[in-house]
Every structure is written in C-alpha cells, then in structure tokens.
C-alpha positions as CSV (number, residue, x, y, z in Angstrom):
1,M,95.1,144.1,37.9
2,S,95.7,147.7,37.6
3,T,93.6,150.7,37.0
4,G,96.1,152.2,34.6
5,S,97.6,154.6,37.2
6,S,100.8,154.3,39.2
7,C,101.3,153.9,42.9
8,L,101.1,157.1,45.0
9,D,104.7,156.5,46.1
10,P,106.6,158.7,43.5
11,E,109.6,156.3,43.6
12,C,107.5,153.2,43.0
13,G,105.8,153.3,39.6
14,E,104.0,150.0,40.1
15,P,100.4,149.8,39.0
16,V,97.6,150.6,41.5
17,V,95.6,147.6,42.7
18,R,92.1,147.7,41.2
19,G,89.5,148.5,43.9
20,A,92.0,149.6,46.5
21,P,90.7,152.4,48.7
22,V,93.9,154.4,48.0
23,G,96.1,154.5,45.0
24,L,98.8,152.0,46.1
25,C,100.4,149.0,44.6
26,D,100.3,145.5,46.2
27,E,103.5,145.9,48.2
28,H,102.6,149.4,49.6
29,L,99.0,148.2,50.4
30,A,100.6,145.3,52.4
31,L,102.9,147.7,54.2
32,A,100.0,150.0,55.1
33,A,98.0,147.1,56.4
34,E,100.9,145.9,58.5
35,W,101.3,149.5,59.9
36,V,97.6,149.7,60.8
37,G,97.8,146.2,62.5
38,R,100.7,147.4,64.7
39,R,98.8,150.5,65.7
40,D,95.2,149.0,66.1
41,G,95.8,145.3,66.4
42,V,94.2,142.7,64.2
43,A,91.0,140.8,65.2
44,D,91.4,137.1,64.6
45,L,90.8,133.8,66.3
46,L,93.0,133.1,69.3
47,P,95.5,130.2,68.9
48,T,93.6,128.4,71.7
49,P,90.5,129.4,73.7
50,C,91.0,132.0,76.4
51,L,91.8,130.3,79.7
52,L,89.7,132.9,81.6
53,C,86.5,133.2,79.6
54,G,86.7,130.5,76.9
55,S,86.3,133.0,74.1
56,R,88.0,132.2,70.8
57,L,88.0,135.9,69.6
58,G,91.3,137.7,70.0
59,V,93.3,140.7,68.9
60,R,96.8,140.1,67.6
61,W,99.4,142.7,68.4
62,P,103.1,142.6,67.6
63,S,103.7,142.0,71.3
64,G,101.2,139.1,71.5
65,W,97.6,138.2,71.7
66,L,94.8,139.6,73.9
67,C,91.4,138.0,74.4
68,A,88.9,140.3,72.7
69,V,86.3,139.6,75.5
70,C,88.2,139.8,78.8
71,E,91.6,141.1,77.6
72,W,93.6,138.2,79.1
73,H,97.1,138.2,77.7
74,H,97.3,134.9,75.8
75,G,100.1,132.7,77.2
76,E,100.1,134.3,80.7
77,P,99.2,132.0,83.5
78,V,95.8,132.4,85.1
79,D,95.9,133.6,88.8
80,G,95.6,130.3,90.6
81,E,94.6,132.0,93.8
82,L,91.3,133.2,92.3
83,P,88.7,130.5,92.3
84,P,86.8,130.3,89.0
85,P,83.6,132.2,89.1
86,R,80.4,130.2,89.2
87,I,78.2,131.0,86.3
88,D,74.8,129.3,86.4
89,V,72.9,129.1,83.1
90,V,69.6,127.7,81.9
91,Y,70.1,126.0,78.6
92,Y,67.6,125.2,75.9
93,L,68.4,122.1,73.7
94,R,66.5,120.7,70.8
95,F,66.4,117.0,70.1
96,R,64.1,116.2,67.2
97,D,60.8,117.9,68.0
98,R,61.4,118.4,71.7
99,V,63.2,121.0,73.8
100,K,65.1,120.4,77.1
101,I,65.2,123.1,79.6
102,G,67.9,122.5,82.2
103,T,70.5,124.3,84.2
104,S,74.2,123.9,84.9
105,A,77.2,125.7,86.3
106,Q,79.4,123.7,83.9
107,P,77.4,123.9,80.6
108,R,80.1,122.5,78.3
109,R,80.5,119.4,80.4
110,R,76.7,119.1,80.9
111,L,75.8,119.5,77.2
112,R,78.4,116.9,76.2
113,A,76.5,114.4,78.3
114,I,73.1,115.1,76.8
115,R,72.1,113.8,73.4
116,H,70.8,116.8,71.4
117,D,70.6,118.1,67.8
118,E,71.1,121.8,68.6
119,L,71.8,124.3,71.3
120,L,69.1,126.9,71.0
121,A,69.9,129.4,73.7
122,F,71.3,130.2,77.1
123,E,69.7,132.3,79.8
124,R,71.6,133.5,82.9
125,G,70.1,131.8,85.9
126,D,70.1,129.0,88.4
127,R,67.6,126.3,89.6
128,A,65.1,129.0,90.5
129,V,65.0,130.3,87.0
130,E,64.8,126.8,85.6
131,R,61.9,126.0,87.9
132,R,60.1,129.2,86.7
133,R,60.5,128.2,83.1
134,H,59.2,124.7,83.9
135,V,56.1,126.2,85.4
136,Q,55.8,128.8,82.6
137,F,55.8,126.0,80.0
138,A,54.1,123.3,82.1
139,A,51.3,122.8,79.5
140,D,54.1,121.6,77.0
141,R,55.9,119.4,79.5
142,L,56.4,115.8,78.6
143,G,55.7,113.8,81.7
144,G,57.7,114.8,84.7
145,S,60.9,115.3,82.7
146,E,62.8,118.4,81.7
147,W,61.7,117.9,78.1
148,F,58.9,120.0,76.5
149,A,57.0,119.8,73.2
150,R,57.6,122.7,70.9
151,S,55.0,125.3,71.1
152,A,54.5,128.9,69.9
153,A,55.1,130.2,73.5
154,L,58.3,128.3,74.0
155,D,59.6,129.1,70.5
156,T,58.9,132.8,71.2
157,H,60.7,132.7,74.5
158,I,63.8,131.0,72.9
159,A,63.7,133.5,70.0
160,S,63.8,136.4,72.5
161,L,66.8,134.8,74.3
162,S,68.7,134.2,71.1
163,H,67.8,137.5,69.3
164,G,71.0,139.2,68.2
165,V,73.2,136.3,69.4
166,D,75.1,134.5,66.7
167,D,76.6,131.8,69.0
168,P,75.1,131.1,72.4
169,W,78.5,130.2,73.8
170,D,79.6,133.8,73.3
171,L,77.1,134.8,76.0
172,V,78.6,132.3,78.4
173,A,82.1,133.7,77.6
174,R,80.9,137.2,78.2
175,W,79.2,136.3,81.5
176,T,82.4,134.5,82.6
177,S,84.5,137.4,81.7
178,E,82.3,139.8,83.6
179,A,82.4,137.6,86.6
180,H,86.3,137.4,86.4
181,A,86.3,141.2,86.2
182,R,84.2,141.6,89.3
183,Q,86.4,139.1,91.1
184,G,89.7,140.7,90.1
C-alpha cells in the first residue's frame, strides 16, 4: 500500500508505506524501529514476572530485560541476603452481592484461598486499617464476619481506591518495589 511516492532513501525507490509518519518503505521503517528500540528500549511483557516486585511490565533492550517497575535485570539472581519486604494490604473482594474486607501480607496466596468473583481494590495497610474499615462500614456488616453488604458508602470508598488503577495488582507490585528500594 503506497502513497505513490518513493522511500526517502535515494538508493531505495520502494513505495512509501501508507500512513507512515515519515516517507519510508517497509524495510526502512523496520530498520528505524529497530534503531529506536536499541536506543530507547521497547516496553513489553517480561518473559516471567519480576522476582523482586512481581510486575509483568518490562523494557526490552539488546542487552536484556529490565523490570519497568523496579529495574531488576531479568535473569539476575535476587540478593538472598535481603529478606523480602513485608507489604501489608487491605483487600476488597466481591462475591455475588457481598464485599469482603480483609488483610494480608501475602495477598496472592490469601486471595487464592478465598472464593470470590472479583478483586475490587487494594489499600496499603495492616490489621489496624482493616479494623478501621470494619468500624467505618459496620452498618453494612453481615453478622460478625468480614463480609459486608454493598452500599453507596462502601462502593464510593472502593471507587476512590481504584480510581486510575487499571489492575489492583500493579499497586502491590509498586509498593513491593518501593519497599525493596528502601531496603537496598
């Protein structure tokens, strides 16, 4: 698909790719993209989750991968002398028309053990924050459990926690990365 003009490379003569930001043929556009990737890196999914922060987002360089969150060099061993940082979170899970407000320092493991339909949000905090939320939404509490009926107040709180957050797990990855940075 050409625009009728030729590639800017005077020795090329191939047609320009329609819609290309510069007047280059397919081959020269690919070469330009490769050059930019070597200079600026290419954002992409890591081959496996980051061992430090759990993020899947990485930057691919000719020399290898970096985690886009904590800049761990993919493939390098994690310093075994550093204990993993403890990141306490309050989680909000939906199961049918109920919401569970709980806390964990190991949210992936904890959430695997709880039947739920959707992870709604995370909030940084420990048992004290969890207790405050239980008191805050006590009118919606179902018995003495950690489950709450949906209400306008609870939905508003969850919406404020999840505003601008595409994936709640990204927050946990960022908090973990920040804790590693403070440790290291």
